[in-house]
A tleap script that builds the chain and sets N, CA, C and O, in Angstrom:
source leaprc.protein.ff14SB
mol = sequence {
  NMET ILE CYS TYR PRO ASP THR SER TYR LEU
  CYS SER VAL TYR ARG LYS GLN ILE HIE THR
  PRO THR ALA LEU ALA TYR ARG ASN LYS MET
  ALA GLU SER LEU PRO PHE THR ARG LEU LEU
  GLU PHE GLU PHE LEU GLN SER ILE GLU LEU
  GLN VAL TRP LEU HIE THR HIE ASP ARG SER
  LYS GLY SER ASP ILE LEU THR SER GLY GLU
  SER CGLY
}
set mol.1.N position { 6.981 54.952 14.004 }
set mol.1.CA position { 5.861 54.162 13.576 }
set mol.1.C position { 5.856 54.104 12.048 }
set mol.1.O position { 6.090 55.116 11.388 }
set mol.2.N position { 5.594 52.939 11.492 }
set mol.2.CA position { 5.495 52.778 10.048 }
set mol.2.C position { 4.051 53.022 9.627 }
set mol.2.O position { 3.130 52.396 10.150 }
set mol.3.N position { 3.862 53.931 8.686 }
set mol.3.CA position { 2.527 54.224 8.156 }
set mol.3.C position { 2.385 53.570 6.788 }
set mol.3.O position { 3.185 53.815 5.885 }
set mol.4.N position { 1.375 52.747 6.649 }
set mol.4.CA position { 1.099 52.103 5.372 }
set mol.4.C position { -0.086 52.806 4.716 }
set mol.4.O position { -1.137 52.955 5.339 }
set mol.5.N position { 0.074 53.240 3.463 }
set mol.5.CA position { -1.047 53.896 2.789 }
set mol.5.C position { -2.112 52.881 2.401 }
set mol.5.O position { -1.834 51.687 2.290 }
set mol.6.N position { -3.321 53.360 2.197 }
set mol.6.CA position { -4.358 52.492 1.656 }
set mol.6.C position { -4.692 52.976 0.247 }
set mol.6.O position { -4.196 54.008 -0.203 }
set mol.7.N position { -5.521 52.231 -0.422 }
set mol.7.CA position { -5.851 52.534 -1.810 }
set mol.7.C position { -6.508 53.906 -1.951 }
set mol.7.O position { -6.217 54.632 -2.901 }
set mol.8.N position { -7.376 54.264 -1.033 }
set mol.8.CA position { -8.061 55.557 -1.146 }
set mol.8.C position { -7.069 56.722 -1.049 }
set mol.8.O position { -7.235 57.734 -1.729 }
set mol.9.N position { -6.041 56.581 -0.206 }
set mol.9.CA position { -5.026 57.630 -0.109 }
set mol.9.C position { -4.278 57.758 -1.432 }
set mol.9.O position { -4.099 58.864 -1.942 }
set mol.10.N position { -3.843 56.631 -1.986 }
set mol.10.CA position { -3.114 56.676 -3.255 }
set mol.10.C position { -3.971 57.242 -4.378 }
set mol.10.O position { -3.484 58.007 -5.211 }
set mol.11.N position { -5.236 56.871 -4.400 }
set mol.11.CA position { -6.134 57.413 -5.425 }
set mol.11.C position { -6.277 58.923 -5.272 }
set mol.11.O position { -6.368 59.636 -6.271 }
set mol.12.N position { -6.298 59.412 -4.055 }
set mol.12.CA position { -6.390 60.855 -3.828 }
set mol.12.C position { -5.109 61.567 -4.246 }
set mol.12.O position { -5.152 62.731 -4.645 }
set mol.13.N position { -3.973 60.883 -4.158 }
set mol.13.CA position { -2.702 61.481 -4.569 }
set mol.13.C position { -2.580 61.498 -6.092 }
set mol.13.O position { -2.096 62.476 -6.661 }
set mol.14.N position { -3.008 60.439 -6.747 }
set mol.14.CA position { -2.762 60.302 -8.187 }
set mol.14.C position { -3.966 60.546 -9.072 }
set mol.14.O position { -3.842 60.482 -10.296 }
set mol.15.N position { -5.135 60.824 -8.494 }
set mol.15.CA position { -6.329 61.133 -9.277 }
set mol.15.C position { -6.996 62.363 -8.688 }
set mol.15.O position { -6.882 62.617 -7.489 }
set mol.16.N position { -7.689 63.126 -9.516 }
set mol.16.CA position { -8.382 64.319 -9.021 }
set mol.16.C position { -9.618 63.883 -8.258 }
set mol.16.O position { -10.577 63.372 -8.838 }
set mol.17.N position { -9.583 64.090 -6.953 }
set mol.17.CA position { -10.695 63.749 -6.074 }
set mol.17.C position { -10.878 64.844 -5.040 }
set mol.17.O position { -10.058 65.756 -4.935 }
set mol.18.N position { -11.949 64.751 -4.285 }
set mol.18.CA position { -12.245 65.772 -3.283 }
set mol.18.C position { -11.155 65.876 -2.216 }
set mol.18.O position { -10.914 66.962 -1.689 }
set mol.19.N position { -10.497 64.770 -1.894 }
set mol.19.CA position { -9.479 64.774 -0.836 }
set mol.19.C position { -8.053 64.944 -1.372 }
set mol.19.O position { -7.093 64.822 -0.611 }
set mol.20.N position { -7.905 65.222 -2.666 }
set mol.20.CA position { -6.569 65.359 -3.257 }
set mol.20.C position { -5.731 66.442 -2.576 }
set mol.20.O position { -4.571 66.172 -2.267 }
set mol.21.N position { -6.240 67.640 -2.324 }
set mol.21.CA position { -5.396 68.653 -1.663 }
set mol.21.C position { -4.878 68.205 -0.287 }
set mol.21.O position { -3.725 68.465 0.057 }
set mol.22.N position { -5.715 67.544 0.483 }
set mol.22.CA position { -5.299 67.057 1.805 }
set mol.22.C position { -4.245 65.964 1.672 }
set mol.22.O position { -3.254 65.959 2.403 }
set mol.23.N position { -4.455 65.046 0.746 }
set mol.23.CA position { -3.498 63.948 0.542 }
set mol.23.C position { -2.150 64.479 0.068 }
set mol.23.O position { -1.107 64.013 0.527 }
set mol.24.N position { -2.160 65.447 -0.842 }
set mol.24.CA position { -0.903 66.023 -1.334 }
set mol.24.C position { -0.184 66.809 -0.236 }
set mol.24.O position { 1.042 66.761 -0.144 }
set mol.25.N position { -0.933 67.525 0.590 }
set mol.25.CA position { -0.315 68.266 1.697 }
set mol.25.C position { 0.356 67.303 2.669 }
set mol.25.O position { 1.463 67.569 3.138 }
set mol.26.N position { -0.301 66.189 2.976 }
set mol.26.CA position { 0.279 65.192 3.873 }
set mol.26.C position { 1.542 64.597 3.256 }
set mol.26.O position { 2.563 64.458 3.929 }
set mol.27.N position { 1.464 64.247 1.970 }
set mol.27.CA position { 2.620 63.650 1.305 }
set mol.27.C position { 3.791 64.613 1.279 }
set mol.27.O position { 4.934 64.197 1.469 }
set mol.28.N position { 3.532 65.889 1.047 }
set mol.28.CA position { 4.614 66.873 0.974 }
set mol.28.C position { 5.300 67.096 2.318 }
set mol.28.O position { 6.445 67.546 2.348 }
set mol.29.N position { 4.633 66.793 3.427 }
set mol.29.CA position { 5.229 66.937 4.758 }
set mol.29.C position { 6.015 65.704 5.197 }
set mol.29.O position { 6.760 65.759 6.175 }
set mol.30.N position { 5.854 64.598 4.481 }
set mol.30.CA position { 6.500 63.353 4.897 }
set mol.30.C position { 8.007 63.410 4.664 }
set mol.30.O position { 8.468 63.924 3.645 }
set mol.31.N position { 8.760 62.881 5.609 }
set mol.31.CA position { 10.214 62.850 5.491 }
set mol.31.C position { 10.703 61.578 4.790 }
set mol.31.O position { 11.776 61.572 4.186 }
set mol.32.N position { 9.924 60.517 4.871 }
set mol.32.CA position { 10.324 59.239 4.273 }
set mol.32.C position { 9.283 58.799 3.242 }
set mol.32.O position { 8.158 59.297 3.220 }
set mol.33.N position { 9.681 57.870 2.406 }
set mol.33.CA position { 8.723 57.343 1.435 }
set mol.33.C position { 7.791 56.341 2.124 }
set mol.33.O position { 8.129 55.767 3.159 }
set mol.34.N position { 6.629 56.146 1.535 }
set mol.34.CA position { 5.663 55.204 2.086 }
set mol.34.C position { 6.011 53.775 1.682 }
set mol.34.O position { 6.431 53.539 0.550 }
set mol.35.N position { 5.843 52.829 2.584 }
set mol.35.CA position { 6.004 51.425 2.201 }
set mol.35.C position { 4.873 51.037 1.250 }
set mol.35.O position { 3.726 51.444 1.435 }
set mol.36.N position { 5.205 50.265 0.257 }
set mol.36.CA position { 4.241 49.898 -0.775 }
set mol.36.C position { 4.245 48.380 -0.897 }
set mol.36.O position { 5.198 47.804 -1.422 }
set mol.37.N position { 3.190 47.728 -0.416 }
set mol.37.CA position { 3.142 46.263 -0.423 }
set mol.37.C position { 2.594 45.743 -1.744 }
set mol.37.O position { 2.002 46.498 -2.516 }
set mol.38.N position { 2.789 44.468 -2.000 }
set mol.38.CA position { 2.270 43.840 -3.223 }
set mol.38.C position { 0.740 43.883 -3.250 }
set mol.38.O position { 0.143 44.105 -4.303 }
set mol.39.N position { 0.113 43.672 -2.104 }
set mol.39.CA position { -1.345 43.722 -2.045 }
set mol.39.C position { -1.854 45.124 -2.367 }
set mol.39.O position { -2.837 45.275 -3.092 }
set mol.40.N position { -1.200 46.137 -1.839 }
set mol.40.CA position { -1.586 47.511 -2.141 }
set mol.40.C position { -1.418 47.806 -3.628 }
set mol.40.O position { -2.265 48.462 -4.234 }
set mol.41.N position { -0.340 47.328 -4.205 }
set mol.41.CA position { -0.119 47.514 -5.645 }
set mol.41.C position { -1.273 46.897 -6.444 }
set mol.41.O position { -1.793 47.519 -7.370 }
set mol.42.N position { -1.663 45.688 -6.084 }
set mol.42.CA position { -2.763 45.009 -6.765 }
set mol.42.C position { -4.067 45.792 -6.611 }
set mol.42.O position { -4.779 46.006 -7.592 }
set mol.43.N position { -4.383 46.218 -5.391 }
set mol.43.CA position { -5.613 46.968 -5.145 }
set mol.43.C position { -5.630 48.291 -5.912 }
set mol.43.O position { -6.653 48.671 -6.482 }
set mol.44.N position { -4.498 48.985 -5.921 }
set mol.44.CA position { -4.416 50.272 -6.604 }
set mol.44.C position { -4.608 50.102 -8.111 }
set mol.44.O position { -5.343 50.867 -8.734 }
set mol.45.N position { -3.953 49.107 -8.691 }
set mol.45.CA position { -4.104 48.864 -10.127 }
set mol.45.C position { -5.533 48.476 -10.473 }
set mol.45.O position { -6.057 48.902 -11.503 }
set mol.46.N position { -6.165 47.679 -9.634 }
set mol.46.CA position { -7.571 47.313 -9.860 }
set mol.46.C position { -8.460 48.555 -9.815 }
set mol.46.O position { -9.370 48.698 -10.632 }
set mol.47.N position { -8.205 49.436 -8.880 }
set mol.47.CA position { -8.984 50.656 -8.752 }
set mol.47.C position { -8.835 51.538 -9.994 }
set mol.47.O position { -9.824 52.068 -10.500 }
set mol.48.N position { -7.615 51.694 -10.480 }
set mol.48.CA position { -7.372 52.500 -11.676 }
set mol.48.C position { -8.062 51.870 -12.884 }
set mol.48.O position { -8.688 52.575 -13.675 }
set mol.49.N position { -7.955 50.563 -13.030 }
set mol.49.CA position { -8.608 49.876 -14.153 }
set mol.49.C position { -10.125 50.074 -14.101 }
set mol.49.O position { -10.755 50.301 -15.134 }
set mol.50.N position { -10.705 49.988 -12.916 }
set mol.50.CA position { -12.146 50.202 -12.779 }
set mol.50.C position { -12.523 51.625 -13.169 }
set mol.50.O position { -13.503 51.830 -13.885 }
set mol.51.N position { -11.756 52.613 -12.705 }
set mol.51.CA position { -12.049 54.002 -13.033 }
set mol.51.C position { -11.947 54.266 -14.534 }
set mol.51.O position { -12.769 54.992 -15.093 }
set mol.52.N position { -10.948 53.684 -15.185 }
set mol.52.CA position { -10.796 53.836 -16.638 }
set mol.52.C position { -11.980 53.187 -17.348 }
set mol.52.O position { -12.538 53.771 -18.277 }
set mol.53.N position { -12.367 51.992 -16.922 }
set mol.53.CA position { -13.507 51.298 -17.534 }
set mol.53.C position { -14.785 52.117 -17.359 }
set mol.53.O position { -15.543 52.290 -18.314 }
set mol.54.N position { -15.027 52.621 -16.155 }
set mol.54.CA position { -16.216 53.437 -15.914 }
set mol.54.C position { -16.228 54.674 -16.804 }
set mol.54.O position { -17.258 55.032 -17.375 }
set mol.55.N position { -15.068 55.326 -16.915 }
set mol.55.CA position { -14.976 56.566 -17.680 }
set mol.55.C position { -15.168 56.315 -19.183 }
set mol.55.O position { -15.737 57.158 -19.876 }
set mol.56.N position { -14.706 55.181 -19.688 }
set mol.56.CA position { -14.873 54.892 -21.115 }
set mol.56.C position { -16.319 54.560 -21.459 }
set mol.56.O position { -16.735 54.746 -22.603 }
set mol.57.N position { -17.089 54.075 -20.498 }
set mol.57.CA position { -18.485 53.743 -20.743 }
set mol.57.C position { -19.440 54.883 -20.411 }
set mol.57.O position { -20.561 54.915 -20.918 }
set mol.58.N position { -19.016 55.805 -19.580 }
set mol.58.CA position { -19.842 56.956 -19.205 }
set mol.58.C position { -18.895 58.062 -18.754 }
set mol.58.O position { -18.322 57.980 -17.667 }
set mol.59.N position { -18.726 59.083 -19.566 }
set mol.59.CA position { -17.745 60.149 -19.299 }
set mol.59.C position { -17.998 60.891 -17.986 }
set mol.59.O position { -17.101 61.564 -17.477 }
set mol.60.N position { -19.198 60.778 -17.435 }
set mol.60.CA position { -19.480 61.458 -16.171 }
set mol.60.C position { -18.984 60.661 -14.966 }
set mol.60.O position { -18.991 61.161 -13.842 }
set mol.61.N position { -18.554 59.420 -15.202 }
set mol.61.CA position { -18.065 58.563 -14.113 }
set mol.61.C position { -16.560 58.375 -14.233 }
set mol.61.O position { -15.963 58.623 -15.280 }
set mol.62.N position { -15.969 57.936 -13.144 }
set mol.62.CA position { -14.517 57.775 -13.132 }
set mol.62.C position { -13.869 59.126 -12.885 }
set mol.62.O position { -14.544 60.155 -12.913 }
set mol.63.N position { -12.581 59.129 -12.645 }
set mol.63.CA position { -11.878 60.379 -12.343 }
set mol.63.C position { -10.688 60.531 -13.247 }
set mol.63.O position { -10.142 59.554 -13.760 }
set mol.64.N position { -10.291 61.774 -13.435 }
set mol.64.CA position { -9.121 62.054 -14.234 }
set mol.64.C position { -7.847 61.707 -13.452 }
set mol.64.O position { -7.783 61.876 -12.234 }
set mol.65.N position { -6.862 61.231 -14.165 }
set mol.65.CA position { -5.559 60.948 -13.573 }
set mol.65.C position { -4.781 62.265 -13.549 }
set mol.65.O position { -4.786 63.006 -14.532 }
set mol.66.N position { -4.122 62.556 -12.448 }
set mol.66.CA position { -3.303 63.756 -12.346 }
set mol.66.C position { -2.020 63.564 -13.149 }
set mol.66.O position { -1.494 62.453 -13.225 }
set mol.67.N position { -1.521 64.628 -13.739 }
set mol.67.CA position { -0.237 64.553 -14.410 }
set mol.67.C position { 0.848 64.635 -13.344 }
set mol.67.O position { 0.567 64.982 -12.197 }
set mol.68.N position { 2.083 64.318 -13.714 }
set mol.68.CA position { 3.159 64.336 -12.723 }
set mol.68.C position { 3.347 65.727 -12.132 }
set mol.68.O position { 3.714 65.843 -10.963 }
set mol.69.N position { 3.108 66.790 -12.904 }
set mol.69.CA position { 3.216 68.146 -12.381 }
set mol.69.C position { 2.144 68.474 -11.369 }
set mol.69.O position { 2.398 69.197 -10.406 }
set mol.70.N position { 0.944 67.950 -11.576 }
set mol.70.CA position { -0.156 68.206 -10.659 }
set mol.70.C position { -0.023 67.425 -9.370 }
set mol.70.O position { -0.451 67.893 -8.314 }
set mol.71.N position { 0.572 66.226 -9.439 }
set mol.71.CA position { 0.655 65.385 -8.246 }
set mol.71.C position { 1.868 65.735 -7.382 }
set mol.71.O position { 2.127 65.063 -6.384 }
set mol.72.N position { 2.592 66.752 -7.743 }
set mol.72.CA position { 3.635 67.268 -6.886 }
set mol.72.C position { 4.977 66.771 -7.251 }
set mol.72.O position { 5.963 67.127 -6.607 }
savepdb mol mol.pdb
quit
C-alpha cells in the first residue's frame, strides 16, 4: 500500500510540535521514502510561511523549525 503524508505529518516531522516524537518514530521505522506530490509541497510551504509570519508578529505564536540533527 502506498502511504501519502499530509501537511500535519510533515509539520510534525520538521517543526517542534506535540506530535513530533510520534511522527519521528513512525518515520524512523519506514523502509521506503514517502511519496511527495506537488500539491503537498504547495500546502507544506504555505504552512511554513504562515508559521513564520505568525511568529514574526507575535513570538508566542508559530513553531520553531527543527534543525537537521533534531529531525533525525
